[in-house]
C-alpha positions in Angstrom: 80.0 9.3 -19.2 82.9 8.6 -21.7 83.8 5.5 -20.3 79.8 4.3 -20.3 79.9 5.8 -23.9 82.9 3.6 -24.8 81.5 0.5 -23.4 78.6 0.4 -25.3 80.1 0.4 -28.3 82.7 -1.6 -28.0 79.6 -3.9 -27.4 77.5 -3.3 -30.1 80.5 -4.3 -32.0 81.0 -7.1 -30.5 77.6 -8.2 -31.0 78.1 -7.0 -35.1 81.1 -8.9 -35.7 81.2 -11.8 -33.5 80.0 -15.1 -33.2 76.1 -15.3 -32.6 75.3 -15.2 -29.0 73.6 -18.8 -28.7 73.7 -21.5 -31.4 69.9 -22.7 -32.7 69.2 -25.9 -30.6 66.3 -28.0 -32.5 65.2 -31.3 -31.0 63.3 -33.7 -33.3 61.4 -36.5 -32.1 62.0 -39.5 -35.3 59.9 -42.0 -33.8 60.7 -45.7 -33.3 63.3 -48.1 -35.8 60.6 -48.4 -38.3 61.3 -44.6 -39.4 64.9 -45.6 -39.6 66.4 -43.0 -36.6 69.8 -43.8 -38.2 68.8 -42.3 -41.6 67.3 -39.0 -40.3 70.8 -38.3 -38.4 72.8 -38.8 -41.5 70.1 -36.0 -42.7 70.3 -33.7 -39.5 74.5 -34.3 -39.9 74.1 -33.1 -43.3 71.9 -30.2 -42.8 74.2 -29.1 -39.5 77.8 -28.9 -42.2 75.7 -26.4 -44.0 73.9 -24.5 -41.5 76.7 -24.0 -38.7 75.0 -22.2 -36.5 72.5 -25.2 -36.0 72.8 -28.2 -33.5 70.2 -30.6 -33.7 69.2 -33.3 -31.1 67.3 -36.1 -32.0 65.3 -38.6 -29.6 63.3 -41.5 -30.2 60.8 -43.8 -29.1 57.6 -45.8 -29.3 57.7 -48.9 -31.9 54.2 -48.6 -33.2 51.8 -45.6 -34.6 49.7 -45.7 -31.0 52.5 -45.7 -29.4 54.2 -42.5 -30.5 50.9 -40.6 -30.9 50.6 -41.4 -27.1 53.7 -40.3 -26.4 53.0 -36.8 -28.7 50.0 -36.2 -26.7 51.1 -36.2 -23.5 54.0 -33.9 -24.6 52.2 -31.5 -26.9 49.1 -31.4 -24.6 51.5 -30.1 -21.9 52.5 -27.2 -24.5 56.1 -28.4 -24.0 58.8 -26.2 -25.5 61.6 -28.7 -25.9 60.2 -30.3 -28.6 61.0 -28.5 -32.1 59.4 -30.9 -34.9 58.3 -34.2 -34.8 57.0 -37.2 -37.2 53.4 -38.2 -37.7 51.2 -40.9 -38.7 49.6 -39.6 -42.3 46.3 -40.1 -40.6 47.5 -37.5 -38.1 48.0 -33.7 -39.2 43.7 -33.2 -39.5 44.2 -34.3 -35.5 47.3 -31.8 -34.0 46.1 -28.8 -36.3 42.3 -29.7 -34.5 44.1 -29.5 -31.3 46.5 -26.6 -32.2 50.2 -28.7 -31.6 51.3 -27.9 -34.8 52.4 -24.7 -36.3 51.2 -24.0 -39.7 53.5 -24.0 -42.3 52.2 -21.3 -44.6 54.4 -18.3 -43.5 57.5 -20.2 -43.9 56.4 -22.0 -47.2 54.0 -20.7 -48.8 50.9 -21.5 -49.9 49.4 -25.1 -50.8 49.2 -24.8 -54.4 52.8 -24.0 -55.0 54.4 -25.9 -52.1 52.6 -28.9 -52.5 53.0 -29.4 -56.0 55.5 -31.7 -56.4 54.3 -34.4 -53.6 52.0 -37.3 -55.0 48.1 -36.1 -54.9 47.3 -38.1 -51.8 50.2 -36.7 -49.7 49.9 -33.3 -50.8 46.1 -33.4 -49.7 46.9 -35.3 -45.9 49.4 -32.8 -45.5 46.6 -29.5 -46.2 44.1 -28.9 -43.3 41.6 -26.1 -43.8 43.6 -24.8 -46.6 46.5 -24.2 -44.2 49.9 -26.1 -44.6 49.9 -28.4 -41.7 53.0 -30.7 -42.0 55.2 -31.5 -45.3 56.4 -35.0 -46.4 58.6 -37.2 -45.1 58.5 -40.7 -46.6 55.8 -42.4 -47.9 54.4 -45.7 -47.4 50.9 -48.0 -49.0 49.9 -51.5 -48.6 51.2 -53.6 -52.1 50.2 -57.2 -53.3 52.9 -59.5 -53.4 52.6 -62.5 -55.1 54.6 -65.8 -55.7 55.9 -64.9 -59.6 57.4 -68.2 -59.9 53.9 -70.1 -58.6 51.8 -67.6 -61.3 54.0 -68.6 -63.7 54.2 -72.4 -63.0 50.4 -72.3 -63.3 50.3 -69.9 -66.1 48.0 -67.6 -64.4 48.1 -63.5 -65.6 47.7 -61.1 -62.4 44.4 -61.0 -61.4 42.8 -57.7 -61.8 39.2 -58.4 -59.6 38.8 -59.7 -56.3 36.8 -62.5 -57.9 40.0 -63.3 -60.9 42.3 -63.7 -58.0 40.1 -66.3 -55.9 40.1 -68.0 -59.0 43.6 -68.0 -59.4 44.6 -68.7 -55.7 42.2 -71.5 -56.0 43.3 -73.1 -58.5 47.4 -72.8 -57.8 46.2 -74.1 -53.7 44.4 -76.9 -55.3 47.4 -77.9 -57.8 50.4 -77.7 -55.2 48.1 -79.3 -52.6 48.0 -82.1 -55.4 51.6 -81.8 -55.3 52.1 -82.3 -51.3 51.9 -79.0 -50.3 48.2 -78.7 -48.6 49.0 -75.7 -46.3 49.0 -73.2 -48.7 47.4 -70.6 -48.2 46.0 -67.9 -51.2 45.7 -64.9 -50.0 46.6 -63.1 -46.4 45.3 -59.9 -45.4 45.0 -59.0 -41.8 42.0 -59.8 -40.0 43.0 -58.3 -35.9 41.8 -55.5 -34.4 44.7 -53.3 -35.7 45.1 -50.4 -38.3 45.6 -52.8 -40.8 42.1 -53.9 -40.3 41.2 -50.0 -40.9 43.0 -50.4 -44.6 41.4 -54.2 -44.7 37.7 -52.4 -44.4 38.7 -49.7 -47.2 40.6 -51.8 -49.9 37.1 -53.7 -51.1 35.0 -50.2 -50.6 37.4 -48.0 -52.4 37.8 -50.3 -55.3 34.3 -50.2 -55.9 34.8 -46.2 -57.0 33.7 -45.0 -53.4 34.5 -42.3 -51.1 34.4 -42.8 -47.4 34.8 -39.4 -46.7 34.3 -35.7 -48.6 37.1 -33.1 -48.4 35.9 -31.5 -45.3 36.2 -34.8 -43.6 32.2 -35.7 -43.0 31.5 -39.1 -43.7 30.0 -39.7 -47.1 29.8 -44.1 -46.4 28.2 -45.8 -49.0 26.5 -49.2 -47.4 25.4 -51.4 -49.5 29.2 -51.1 -50.8 30.5 -51.4 -47.7 29.1 -54.5 -46.7 29.5 -55.9 -50.4 33.4 -55.0 -49.5 33.3 -57.4 -46.3 30.9 -60.1 -47.5 33.9 -60.2 -50.8 36.2 -61.2 -47.8 33.9 -63.7 -46.4 33.6 -65.2 -49.4 37.2 -65.9 -49.9 37.3 -67.7 -46.4 34.5 -69.4 -47.9 36.2 -70.4 -50.8 39.2 -71.4 -48.6 41.3 -68.8 -50.0 42.0 -67.1 -46.8 42.4 -69.2 -43.4 39.4 -69.2 -41.3 41.1 -67.4 -38.5 41.4 -64.2 -40.5 40.5 -62.0 -37.3 43.7 -63.1 -35.3 46.1 -62.5 -38.4 48.2 -59.5 -37.6 51.2 -57.4 -39.8 53.7 -59.2 -38.6 51.5 -62.5 -39.3 51.2 -62.2 -43.1 54.7 -61.4 -43.4 56.1 -64.2 -41.4 53.7 -66.4 -43.8 54.8 -65.2 -46.9 58.2 -65.6 -46.3 57.8 -68.8 -45.1 56.5 -70.1 -48.4 53.2 -70.7 -47.4 50.4 -67.5 -49.4 50.0 -67.3 -53.2 49.1 -63.9 -52.5 49.9 -61.2 -49.5 48.7 -57.7 -48.4 51.0 -55.7 -46.8 53.1 -53.0 -46.3 56.3 -51.8 -47.9 58.7 -52.2 -45.2 57.6 -56.4 -45.8 60.4 -56.4 -49.4 63.3 -56.2 -48.0 61.8 -59.1 -45.6 61.0 -61.3 -48.3 64.0 -60.5 -50.1 66.8 -59.8 -47.3 66.2 -62.0 -44.1 68.0 -65.2 -43.9 65.4 -67.3 -43.6 63.3 -65.9 -46.4 62.2 -69.1 -48.9 60.6 -66.9 -51.4 64.1 -64.9 -52.3 63.9 -63.9 -55.7 60.7 -65.4 -56.1 58.4 -62.2 -55.5 56.3 -59.9 -57.8 54.6 -56.8 -56.9 51.3 -55.9 -58.8 48.0 -52.8 -58.0 45.8 -54.3 -55.9 42.6 -56.0 -57.6 39.2 -53.9 -57.9 35.8 -55.4 -57.5 34.4 -56.0 -61.1 33.8 -52.6 -62.5 36.0 -50.5 -60.6 39.4 -49.4 -59.9 42.6 -50.8 -58.1 43.3 -48.6 -54.9 45.4 -48.8 -51.9 46.0 -47.6 -48.6 48.9 -45.4 -47.7 50.6 -44.7 -44.8 53.8 -42.9 -43.9 55.1 -39.9 -41.9 55.2 -36.4 -42.2 57.5 -33.7 -40.8 55.3 -30.9 -38.5 56.7 -28.3 -36.5 56.0 -27.6 -33.0 53.1 -25.2 -32.0 55.2 -24.4 -29.0 58.8 -23.9 -30.9 60.7 -21.2 -29.9 62.5 -21.6 -32.6 59.7 -21.9 -35.4 61.5 -20.2 -38.2 64.6 -22.4 -37.9 62.5 -25.5 -37.7 60.5 -24.6 -40.8 64.0 -24.6 -42.6 64.8 -27.8 -41.5 61.4 -29.2 -42.0 61.6 -28.5 -45.9 64.9 -29.8 -46.4 64.1 -33.1 -44.3 61.4 -33.3 -46.8 62.9 -32.6 -50.1 63.9 -34.3 -53.1 67.9 -34.7 -51.9 66.5 -35.9 -48.5 63.8 -38.5 -50.0 66.5 -39.6 -52.5 69.0 -40.5 -49.5 66.2 -42.0 -47.8 65.5 -44.4 -50.9 69.2 -45.5 -51.9 70.1 -46.4 -48.2 66.7 -47.3 -46.1 64.2 -48.5 -49.3 62.4 -45.9 -48.0 59.0 -45.1 -50.4 59.0 -41.2 -51.7 56.9 -38.8 -51.7 57.5 -37.3 -55.0 56.9 -39.5 -58.4 60.5 -37.6 -59.6 62.4 -39.4 -56.9 61.0 -42.7 -58.2 62.7 -42.0 -61.6 65.4 -41.5 -60.5 68.3 -43.9 -61.9 70.5 -44.2 -58.9 67.6 -44.7 -56.9 65.7 -47.5 -59.4 69.5 -49.2 -59.3 69.6 -49.8 -56.0 65.9 -50.3 -54.8 64.3 -51.8 -58.5 61.3 -52.8 -57.1 60.8 -48.7 -56.5 59.5 -49.2 -60.5 56.4 -51.3 -59.9 55.6 -49.3 -56.7 55.5 -46.1 -58.1 52.1 -46.7 -59.7 51.2 -48.5 -56.6 51.7 -45.4 -54.2 51.0 -43.1 -56.5 47.5 -44.2 -56.8 46.8 -44.3 -53.0 44.3 -43.2 -50.5 44.7 -41.9 -47.2 42.6 -43.3 -44.6 40.0 -41.0 -43.6 41.6 -37.7 -42.0 39.6 -36.4 -38.8 40.2 -34.3 -35.5 39.4 -37.7 -34.0 41.0 -40.4 -36.0 41.8 -42.2 -32.9 38.0 -42.9 -32.4 37.4 -42.9 -36.1 40.2 -46.1 -36.3 38.7 -47.6 -33.4 35.4 -48.0 -34.3 36.5 -49.5 -38.0 39.1 -52.0 -36.8 37.2 -53.7 -34.6 34.0 -53.6 -35.8 35.7 -55.6 -39.1 37.0 -57.8 -36.9 34.2 -58.6 -35.5 32.5 -59.4 -38.9 35.7 -61.5 -40.0 35.7 -63.5 -36.7 31.4 -63.6 -37.6 30.6 -62.5 -34.2 28.9 -60.0 -36.3 27.1 -59.9 -39.7 28.5 -57.9 -42.3 25.4 -55.5 -42.6 25.2 -55.0 -38.5 28.5 -54.0 -38.5 28.3 -51.7 -41.6 25.1 -50.4 -40.0 27.5 -50.0 -36.4 30.1 -48.3 -38.4 27.6 -45.7 -39.8 25.4 -45.0 -36.4 28.8 -44.4 -34.3 31.0 -42.5 -37.0 28.0 -40.4 -38.0 28.6 -38.3 -35.0 32.6 -37.9 -35.4 32.9 -37.2 -38.8 30.3 -34.4 -39.1 
């Protein structure tokens, strides 16, 4: 009995005074190259240095949001507990929450009003589902209107405020430049291929009329007249020669490459394009690019489509509390500043945009802040994949003129009325 008691005491002493029985290991899915796994590794290393009991392993994969969503759907549907944290597109929190794949964070970060107050409104809203904090923002993105500052200055044209003003400005520049020996200059490049970017192509002129696509509960509130008007705005620009005729084939890289080659006056594209225009060796527009708010339909208000990535804790993680602590760090101003300075990744809080070190490293963020701040999220839906498919394929068909604008909008309304209810 004495030996048993002595051994028990020794074990108890060892448990209290010695090192932890096992360190916490967290596995994090950080997506593809566009999400900068190298910088995420820097953040992980910083966290590990402050929390020596935590080891963080990173997993990469999927070149696009769709491929990453397919992979995560497979892993999470299998209730795989090896993945503790994962990064998702801004359109995914509602879908993942509805599937029961993510751990609500209220118990770790507090109630939504307090937990999300430091973030830009669109990001705060997109990450709160049914009153629960579903995820925390990693970094932002948005569609920007890039334009040729040199050409607008040369032809004495102010930044257009409406889509009609943009069409007129683009046409004036195209005509003058054609007479000077540059007949192939495009006025405006948008994405019309049936890709995710075409969802935004549909929404941009619609939103700029002050219309909402869905209510706070995710139910469809489509104004069919405004939607038709938005699509016809693009078609009118095609007829004017401002947008090229094969717009229904244009993908995101096409817009980047054509603008970079000096073949476009105005271009709508994501935040990553800035570095391609200003840093690529083959860019012909270095020092010639400006960023401005997207125009609105006359009488409306500028609005843009936001993107970006969010950190979620897996519902199947065996280390939820420690994972939630890491996610809070990854979504902090400290982490956001590192991503901005070293990777030009857009912050999700206004305060970081105003940081002098950030503006010194990425001066164009001064113009980007207002655009991102006024951004809107694509529809939050548990069936976002279906919502996206309907909007992008129909928009592309209308731009290809295989469907009329009113027919396309009627199809969107009919198919999504059943999904978004």
